[in-house]
C-alpha positions in Angstrom: 78.4 -10.3 -31.8 75.8 -10.8 -34.5 75.3 -7.4 -36.0 73.4 -7.5 -39.3 70.8 -5.1 -40.6 67.3 -6.1 -41.6 68.0 -5.0 -45.2 70.8 -7.7 -45.4 69.0 -10.4 -43.4 69.3 -13.8 -45.1 65.9 -15.1 -46.2 66.1 -18.1 -44.0 66.4 -15.8 -41.0 63.6 -13.5 -42.1 60.6 -13.4 -39.9 58.4 -12.9 -43.0 59.6 -16.2 -44.6 59.2 -18.0 -41.3 55.6 -16.7 -40.9 54.9 -17.6 -44.6 56.2 -21.2 -44.1 54.2 -21.6 -40.9 51.0 -20.2 -42.5 51.5 -22.3 -45.6 52.1 -25.5 -43.6 49.1 -24.8 -41.4 46.8 -24.3 -44.5 48.2 -26.7 -47.2 48.9 -29.7 -44.9 45.3 -29.8 -43.6 44.1 -29.3 -47.1 46.0 -32.4 -48.3 44.8 -34.4 -45.4 41.3 -33.3 -46.1 41.7 -34.4 -49.8 42.8 -37.9 -48.6 39.9 -38.2 -46.2 37.4 -37.0 -48.8 38.7 -39.4 -51.4 38.5 -42.3 -48.9 35.0 -41.3 -48.1 33.9 -41.1 -51.8 35.6 -44.5 -52.5 33.8 -46.1 -49.5 30.5 -44.5 -50.7 30.7 -45.9 -54.2 31.9 -49.3 -53.1 29.2 -49.6 -50.4 26.7 -48.5 -53.0 27.8 -51.4 -55.3 27.9 -53.8 -52.4 24.3 -52.7 -51.4 23.3 -53.4 -55.0 24.9 -56.8 -55.3 24.5 -58.3 -51.8 20.7 -58.8 -52.1 21.2 -60.6 -55.4 23.8 -62.8 -53.9 21.4 -63.7 -51.1 18.7 -64.5 -53.7 21.1 -66.8 -55.5 22.0 -68.5 -52.2 18.3 -69.1 -51.7 17.9 -70.6 -55.1 20.9 -72.9 -54.5 19.4 -74.2 -51.2 16.1 -74.7 -52.9 17.6 -77.3 -55.2 19.6 -79.0 -52.3 23.2 -80.0 -52.9 22.2 -83.6 -53.4 19.8 -82.6 -56.2 22.4 -80.4 -57.9 24.4 -83.6 -58.6 21.6 -84.6 -61.0 21.5 -83.3 -64.5 18.0 -81.6 -64.6 18.3 -79.4 -61.5 21.9 -78.5 -62.4 20.8 -77.3 -65.8 18.1 -75.2 -64.2 20.7 -73.7 -61.8 23.1 -73.0 -64.7 20.4 -71.2 -66.5 19.5 -69.0 -63.5 23.2 -68.3 -62.8 23.8 -67.2 -66.4 20.7 -65.0 -66.5 21.6 -63.3 -63.2 25.2 -62.9 -64.3 24.3 -61.4 -67.6 21.7 -59.1 -66.0 24.1 -57.8 -63.3 27.3 -57.9 -65.5 29.1 -60.0 -62.9 30.5 -63.4 -62.5 28.6 -65.8 -60.2 30.3 -68.9 -58.7 28.4 -71.6 -56.7 30.5 -73.7 -54.2 29.4 -76.8 -52.4 30.2 -77.8 -48.8 33.5 -79.3 -49.9 34.6 -75.9 -51.3 34.3 -77.4 -54.8 32.9 -75.2 -57.6 29.7 -76.7 -59.0 28.7 -73.8 -61.1 30.5 -70.9 -62.8 28.8 -68.3 -65.0 32.0 -68.2 -67.0 31.5 -71.9 -67.9 32.4 -71.4 -71.5 35.5 -69.3 -70.7 39.0 -70.7 -70.4 39.3 -69.7 -66.8 36.2 -71.5 -65.7 36.5 -72.9 -62.2 33.9 -75.7 -62.3 35.3 -78.8 -60.5 38.1 -76.8 -58.8 38.4 -76.4 -55.1 38.6 -72.9 -53.6 40.1 -72.6 -50.1 40.5 -68.8 -49.6 39.4 -67.0 -46.4 36.1 -65.7 -47.9 35.0 -69.2 -48.9 36.0 -70.7 -45.6 34.1 -68.0 -43.8 31.0 -68.6 -45.9 31.1 -72.4 -45.3 31.2 -71.6 -41.6 28.0 -69.6 -42.1 29.5 -66.1 -42.3 29.1 -63.7 -45.2 32.1 -61.6 -46.4 33.2 -58.9 -48.8 36.7 -58.5 -50.2 38.2 -55.9 -52.6 41.2 -57.0 -54.7 43.3 -54.1 -56.0 45.6 -54.6 -59.0 45.6 -54.3 -62.7 41.9 -55.1 -62.3 39.9 -53.9 -59.3 37.6 -56.8 -58.4 35.0 -57.0 -55.6 34.2 -60.5 -54.1 30.9 -60.9 -52.3 30.6 -64.3 -50.7 27.3 -65.4 -49.1 26.6 -68.6 -47.2 24.0 -71.1 -48.6 22.6 -73.6 -46.1 20.5 -76.5 -47.2 17.9 -76.9 -44.4 17.0 -80.5 -45.5 20.5 -82.0 -45.6 22.1 -79.4 -43.3 24.9 -79.0 -45.8 26.4 -75.5 -46.2 27.7 -74.1 -49.5 28.4 -70.6 -50.8 27.6 -68.3 -53.6 30.3 -65.8 -54.7 29.7 -62.8 -56.9 32.8 -61.5 -58.6 32.3 -57.9 -59.9 34.8 -55.8 -61.8 34.8 -52.3 -60.2 37.3 -50.6 -62.5 34.6 -48.1 -63.5 34.4 -46.9 -59.9 38.1 -46.3 -59.6 38.1 -44.6 -63.0 35.5 -42.2 -61.7 37.5 -41.7 -58.5 40.6 -40.8 -60.6 38.6 -38.1 -62.4 37.2 -36.8 -59.1 40.7 -36.9 -57.5 42.1 -35.0 -60.5 39.5 -32.3 -60.1 39.9 -32.2 -56.3 43.7 -31.8 -56.6 43.2 -29.1 -59.2 40.9 -27.2 -56.9 43.3 -27.8 -54.0 46.2 -26.4 -56.2 44.1 -23.3 -56.9 43.3 -22.9 -53.3 46.9 -23.5 -52.3 48.2 -20.8 -54.7 45.6 -18.4 -53.4 46.6 -19.2 -49.8 50.3 -18.6 -50.7 49.5 -15.2 -52.3 47.4 -14.3 -49.2 50.1 -15.5 -46.9 52.8 -13.4 -48.5 50.5 -10.3 -48.7 49.5 -10.8 -45.1 53.1 -11.4 -43.9 54.2 -8.3 -45.8 51.6 -6.3 -44.0 52.6 -7.8 -40.6 56.3 -7.3 -41.2 56.3 -3.8 -42.7 55.5 -2.0 -39.4 58.1 -4.1 -37.6 60.7 -3.2 -40.3 59.8 0.5 -39.9 60.4 0.1 -36.1 63.7 -1.6 -36.7 64.9 1.1 -39.1 63.9 3.8 -36.6 65.8 2.0 -33.8 68.9 1.7 -36.1 68.8 5.4 -36.9 68.4 6.1 -33.1 71.4 3.9 -32.4 73.3 6.1 -34.8 72.5 9.1 -32.7 69.3 10.5 -34.4 67.2 10.7 -31.3 64.5 12.8 -33.0 63.1 9.8 -34.8 59.4 8.9 -34.3 57.3 6.0 -35.6 54.0 7.1 -37.3 51.0 5.5 -35.7 48.5 4.5 -38.4 46.4 1.7 -36.7 45.0 0.5 -33.5 46.7 -2.8 -32.8 49.7 -4.2 -30.9 52.1 -2.4 -33.3 50.5 0.9 -32.4 51.0 0.2 -28.7 54.6 -0.8 -29.4 55.1 2.4 -31.6 53.5 4.6 -29.0 55.7 3.1 -26.2 58.8 3.5 -28.4 57.9 7.1 -29.2 57.4 7.8 -25.5 60.8 6.2 -24.7 62.4 8.3 -27.5 61.0 11.5 -26.0 62.4 10.5 -22.6 65.8 9.7 -24.2 65.7 13.1 -25.9 64.9 14.7 -22.6 67.7 12.9 -20.9 70.1 14.0 -23.6 68.9 17.6 -23.3 69.2 17.4 -19.5 72.8 16.1 -19.9 73.7 18.8 -22.2 72.1 21.4 -20.0 73.9 19.9 -17.0 77.3 20.1 -18.7 76.6 23.6 -19.7 75.4 24.6 -16.2 78.4 23.0 -14.5 80.7 24.8 -16.9 79.0 28.1 -16.3 78.8 27.6 -12.5 82.5 26.8 -12.3 83.6 29.3 -14.9 82.0 32.2 -12.9 84.1 31.8 -9.7 87.2 30.9 -11.8 86.8 34.1 -13.8 86.4 36.1 -10.7 89.5 34.6 -9.1 91.5 35.2 -12.3 90.4 38.9 -12.5 91.1 39.5 -8.8 94.5 37.8 -8.9 95.5 39.6 -12.1 94.4 42.9 -10.4 96.8 42.2 -7.5 99.6 41.0 -9.8 99.3 44.0 -12.2 100.1 46.5 -9.4 103.5 46.8 -8.0 102.5 48.0 -4.6 99.0 47.1 -3.4 97.6 48.6 -0.2 97.2 45.9 2.5 93.5 46.8 2.9 92.9 46.3 -0.9 95.0 43.1 -1.0 93.1 41.7 2.0 89.7 42.5 0.4 90.7 40.9 -2.9 92.0 37.8 -1.0 88.7 37.6 0.9 86.8 37.7 -2.4 89.0 35.1 -3.9 88.4 32.9 -0.8 84.6 33.4 -1.2 84.8 32.2 -4.8 86.9 29.2 -3.8 84.3 28.4 -1.1 81.6 28.7 -3.8 83.5 26.2 -6.0 84.0 23.8 -3.1 80.2 24.0 -2.4 79.4 23.3 -6.0 81.8 20.4 -6.1 80.5 18.9 -2.8 76.9 19.2 -4.0 77.8 17.6 -7.3 79.5 14.7 -5.5 76.5 14.3 -3.2 74.1 14.3 -6.1 76.1 11.7 -8.0 76.2 9.5 -5.0 72.5 9.8 -4.3 71.6 9.1 -8.0 73.6 5.9 -7.9 70.5 3.8 -7.0 72.6 0.7 -6.7 74.4 2.2 -3.7 73.5 0.8 -0.3 71.4 2.8 2.1 72.1 2.7 5.8 68.6 1.8 6.6 67.6 2.0 10.3 64.5 2.9 12.4 64.3 6.7 12.2 62.3 9.0 14.4 61.0 11.6 11.8 59.7 13.9 14.5 63.1 14.2 16.2 64.8 14.4 12.8 62.7 17.4 11.8 63.1 19.1 15.1 66.9 18.8 14.8 66.8 20.3 11.3 64.7 23.3 12.4 67.1 23.9 15.3 70.1 23.9 13.0 68.4 26.3 10.5 67.0 28.6 13.2 70.0 31.0 13.0 69.4 31.4 9.2 65.7 32.0 9.9 66.4 34.6 12.6 68.8 36.4 10.3 66.1 36.5 7.6 63.4 37.4 10.2 61.4 34.3 9.1 59.4 32.4 11.6 59.9 28.6 11.7 56.8 26.6 12.8 56.6 22.9 13.6 53.5 20.7 13.9 53.5 17.1 15.0 50.2 15.4 14.0 51.4 12.1 15.4 54.7 10.3 16.2 56.1 8.8 13.1 58.9 6.2 12.8 60.1 4.9 9.5 62.9 2.7 8.0 65.3 5.2 6.3 68.9 6.4 5.9 68.7 9.2 8.5 71.7 11.2 7.2 70.6 11.3 3.5 66.9 11.9 4.4 68.0 14.8 6.8 69.9 16.4 3.9 66.8 16.1 1.6 64.5 17.7 4.1 67.0 20.3 5.1 67.5 21.5 1.5 63.8 22.1 1.1 63.4 23.9 4.4 66.5 26.0 3.7 65.2 27.0 0.3 61.9 28.0 1.9 63.7 30.3 4.3 65.9 31.8 1.6 63.0 32.6 -0.7 60.6 33.8 2.0 60.5 37.6 2.5 61.1 39.1 6.0 58.3 38.5 8.4 57.1 35.4 6.5 56.8 31.8 7.9 58.0 28.4 7.0 55.9 25.6 8.5 56.8 21.9 8.7 54.1 19.3 9.5 54.8 15.6 10.2 52.0 13.1 9.7 51.4 9.5 8.5 48.9 6.9 7.5 49.2 3.1 7.8 51.6 2.9 4.8 53.6 6.2 4.5 55.0 9.1 6.3 54.2 12.6 5.1 56.5 15.6 5.7 54.8 18.9 4.5 57.0 22.0 4.1 54.9 25.1 3.5 56.3 28.7 3.1 54.9 32.1 2.4 57.7 32.9 -0.1 57.8 34.2 -3.6 56.2 31.1 -5.1 56.9 29.3 -8.3 55.0 29.7 -11.6 53.0 26.7 -12.7 55.0 26.2 -15.9 58.3 26.1 -13.9 57.2 23.6 -11.3 58.2 20.5 -13.3 61.7 21.9 -13.8 62.7 23.0 -10.3 64.2 19.6 -9.5 66.6 19.8 -12.5 70.2 20.4 -11.7 71.2 24.1 -11.6 67.7 25.2 -12.6 66.7 28.6 -11.2 63.3 30.2 -11.4 65.0 33.6 -10.7 68.7 33.2 -11.3 69.6 36.7 -9.9 67.8 36.0 -6.6 69.2 32.5 -6.3 72.8 33.7 -6.8 72.3 36.3 -4.1 71.3 33.6 -1.7 74.6 31.7 -2.4 72.9 28.5 -3.4 74.4 26.1 -6.0 71.1 25.2 -7.6 71.5 21.5 -6.7 69.7 21.3 -3.4 66.2 20.3 -4.8 67.8 17.8 -7.2 69.6 16.2 -4.3 66.3 16.1 -2.3 64.3 14.6 -5.1 66.9 11.9 -5.8 67.1 11.0 -2.1 63.4 10.7 -1.8 63.2 8.5 -4.9 66.0 6.4 -3.5 63.7 5.7 -0.5 60.9 4.7 -2.9 59.1 7.9 -2.0 57.8 10.9 -4.0 57.7 14.7 -3.9 54.7 16.7 -4.8 54.6 20.5 -5.1 51.8 23.1 -5.3 52.7 26.7 -5.6 51.5 30.1 -6.9 53.6 33.2 -7.5 53.7 35.6 -4.4 51.6 33.1 -2.4 54.2 30.6 -1.4 54.9 26.9 -2.0 54.0 23.6 -0.4 56.2 20.6 -0.7 54.9 17.2 0.4 57.4 14.4 0.9 55.9 10.9 1.0 58.2 8.1 2.4 57.1 4.5 2.9 57.1 3.5 6.6 58.7 0.2 5.9 61.2 -1.0 3.2 59.7 -3.7 1.0 
């Protein structure tokens, strides 16, 4: 089993690092994508601006060319005029201008004096072919030099011949400017990225610190320190988790206290009759000749203590079986009215002995799905307690009623009552409000615990209201049907 503490957790398993990586990825990656988009937008903006500047001049040049006609350009005078106009426009715009006839042959190049002059050469690239077909085009060539080609169609309306004018512009200045902007943008992005990383680690630390505190508290609890609590310093999901954990811890402490009290009570309850048996038996053994009457009395006392131990053991076994909620119930249709009447008949001798009046009221016939034997024991324990703790001349009344969902068995007595601060404890094992009185009745202190566990096993509930010297009212609610 993987058992490693949070203090020794490898960084790649740490939730803090995972959160940090996720947050950084979610912030840095979009930032880089944003940079790429922004740079593409800026590049398009500058290039379109240059194209918008040069395209009208290219159209002007195409109009000049068509004004001379391609036939006229073969003559010396018009060609010299065109050459002059091309060189003036080229010098003014700082670009290279190339004039192409309908055979894709260069008839004028502003770089006429340069070694790379194209006059007389044929150009058959896609831009020229498109222009000769009557379509204008723009092409950007990237390389050691960044060159923009703007090709415009030139149609001679007289002869119908189609030529082209190509403006070749060096746009290295644009890309140099873009490099500077890109450097600044990346510098700003780096600063933002570093800030994001710092914020991510600070935020993840704040997020993980309460979780680590919870983990450390749980680890101390697993070592047996059930008194641990998590301080609640905020109002968020961690505070809800901490409050729930603290509530669970209190319940665990209560369970542990109940267990310790249960062990102590069982030891005490069994020790008392055992001690009595030992004292009585030693009294008999220490005397050489014991009168028969004394011996019989001692044996009767020993037999009573043994019966008491048997009763305690039987009740403990019954309680354990009832509290095993996974055990199967023998569910069957049960007539609650008949069940209560049988219980009262069985307990009537005890009531007559105590001079307590048993009353029964049937508001309506009630039939439920229940384990009749276990439910009878639960109701019987409460009624019997009411008889035992009701003074002579008092009454114990049982009322059977129901609504469309649940059956209600109300057991009301005029007994000694239970103080309010004791009412939450009376269902604990061996708990006694008045231990002296309870021992006189011969009870084991497990009856109400068995009753409560049985009712809970039936998905029901028990509610009590009581005042000292005024009696108690127990209300058992049992669902009519099992879900």
